[in-house]
Phi, psi and omega in degrees: 000321179297315179296322180295321179296320182295326184269354180293132185284132172287167182230037185293340179301331179284335172294317177298318177300321177296321177295320177296321177300313180298317180298317180292325176298312179297320179305311183283332174294318177299321181290331186275344184303316182294315184294333181268354181239343188293316188291317188256354180230295188293316182300328179290326179286322190247004175061044180280149170256175174301323180295322178297313180294320177299323178295318181294313180291323179294317180288328173301317178297322178293315176304315182297320179297313181297315181297324181294334181299324179248355179296318180297315179295323178297318179294317177300321184283316185280332186100154187298315186293304182292320182298317179294320178300315180296317182299312184287331175296315182295314184288329177292321176298314179299321180297314182294324183296338177304329184297337182272357185295325178295313179297319180296318178297315179300317181292314182297318183273354174080032178260154185277334183203167177295327180298324178291328174298316183293329184282350179299141183297129180297134179089351180284166178300324179296319179294321178296319180296317179298315180298317182296311181298314183295322178299316180294323178294316178295323177299322179297317178291323179294329176299312179297316179301316183294318180300317179289315183293336179299336181278348187297304186288319174303318180291319181292318179295321178294318178296322178296318178294330179284329189252355183225141172290165186303322185293339181258356189291323180296319180292313179296322177294320179296328178291306182291328179291336176293346173301332177297315180283328176293319175299317178291335177284315181289329185302307182293339179279346185236313190296310179299325179291321175298318180296321181288323183282317188234003181099152182297334180297318181292331177299316178295319183292312184296312181293321180298325183288344179299327180296325179291327175295317180299325181302322178295318178296317181296317179298322183285320193258335189268138164200165178298148186308316183294337182256353185273119183293344180276352178257116180275178186297320181297317180290322179297319177296322178295316181296321186262026183290338179277137171280121186290156179288147180302131182241131180232254184300324178305327177297322178293323180298323182282000183238041178293159180289159179302317182298316181293320180296317179294325178294320175300313182300320180294319177299315180299316183296312182296311180296319180298312180297322182295317181273352166292316177297318176302319183297330183279334190236337187273153173298157187303314182300316180295320178300316182299314180297315181297319179297317180295319177298315180299316180298317180298313182296318180298330185271353183305317180295348184251017189304324185294334180286335183277359176286344185261133175297332180297324176296313181295327177299312179295320180302312182290326176300320178284318182302318186282338192239332183300321181299330179295311179299316182292326178300310181289328176298317184274331190250346183303314178300319178293325180299312180290331176287317181291311189276332187232001178062031175258104182291161185295337180259005176278157180300317180291320179299315178296318182296319181294312181292321179297316179298316180305308184280341172294318177298315179301313184297311185293314186280330187289332181298329178292352181298335180276343182283321187298311177296328178296323176296315181297324182284311187276325184265329183255356175073020179280156172287160186306319182294314181296318177297321180293317180294323177298315179296319182295327176296320177295315180294331180292343179277339181301314183299341178300334177298338179299339178297335183268350187300310183289314178300314181287340177296343177293338181266323180195145178291343179293330180299309177300322180298316182290314184290321176293326175298317177294321176300314180295323177297319176299320180296313183296321176294318176301312185296318179300318180285326177298315177300322183290338177297335179295313179295332177292325193255330191244153173296157182301327182292344182256350192300309183296322180295314179296320176301317179296319180297314180293319180292331172301314179298320176298324177295321177294320176297320179292321177302315183298314185285325182283315178292318179297320180295319179301313178294319182296316181295319179296315179297314183296322179297321178290328180287326180061232183292347179288343177245119182228147179203121179053040177086357177256158179223154180068221184296320175302325177294322179295319176299320180297321178299312182294321177300322179296318178298315181297325186295325186259355187299322185288319179295322176295315179299318180296317180298320179294316179299316181294324178293323181285317182229082184290333183227161179298121181210092181290154180280128173234119182242120180272155175294000000 
């Protein structure tokens, strides 16, 4: 019995997976506070329009995209433990700082209280000034939030690659990635009630402080498997069962000097801020040229990673699909408020959003099982099994085409169908992240994750900023704008739903064309 006990494998890797799940849950709750409070609380104080909110969510996506370009490299350079701690500290700080935007607006504009801001006549010059100042303040906080949150997935994917063999990575990734839907599930059940009871400011503070609690758990429990006393020899052998891919120059890339890393970060920061300012003030053609120049310059230090079709496959997979998830994350509460008059703090509003993300949470965890079935039962290699599963998951969002038409009968239909769409996304996303571990050496994983997530951020910027402007325009057009039997703002929602429905199938086809067969990266010295 004693010998048997000694050889029994520990399961501490699942504790690490649980920590990654908690971090992702907190990550998405911090991100959701604004979407659940802006329409029914914040917009009333600061006189925001859909275009104002779209600008904030779109620019947050841009901040997130820029930060992701170097977040992965930062995690590779700093290490999983320290890098994750820094990331969650920054985003928790940014989340808490949102609470001060009301006071700052009031102080800058010379008002005595938030109530006096709300009483300003809608459409007046004073209301426009309040909206402009508050948008810029929120953008500043979103910048800090985005920089920190950009580190979550590169660090989590790297930790997963450190603690799980390839055959288990899709399942473990689907578990921690379900934290996104659990966070989105917990958010509507708590945040609007906090905002109604103590004000929207306290909602930001309470949710933001959860990240500081997580930092204590991570410091106490995490270390690399070989150094972690909670991982026994049997579990370590299980974790390290894969023979790693030959690593050469990419390892050197991940070990740049502190000075060089800081210089890269400074370049990113300056360029990022400069074309953010351009985005706010320049005409569209000039903005487009400037953005392309900025993106090219930002990517120069990463040129060697773009030589691989596998990198481009992951980039397009994220570019085409991340914006869909973020659109529904940011706009679903406003959608039910606009279309059905269910505010985010009403019983029906909370029930609809909760149901939507409950469906996402329950169904998305199964996303890791399907490729495992293809690999273990059908004998496929991990990449082929994952791509087969992803094709199935790419069909789920097509159900989004029915959300708006069936919504004419009941608001429950959009909640259920968007929930199924979101479940398809989360299952897709878990497997998409796992393709990195299939193809790339461990030293490149966080960097490739950051590059791909940057692309996803740009896709999210386009759909969120574009949707905000589109909804405002469509509402003003009224019956003059029609689409599939809908008019005005409902027609605009139908257009965006159509785009979301086909994005995954397009993304899968591009990925399959770039990397039709399993081909891991091998880089010689």
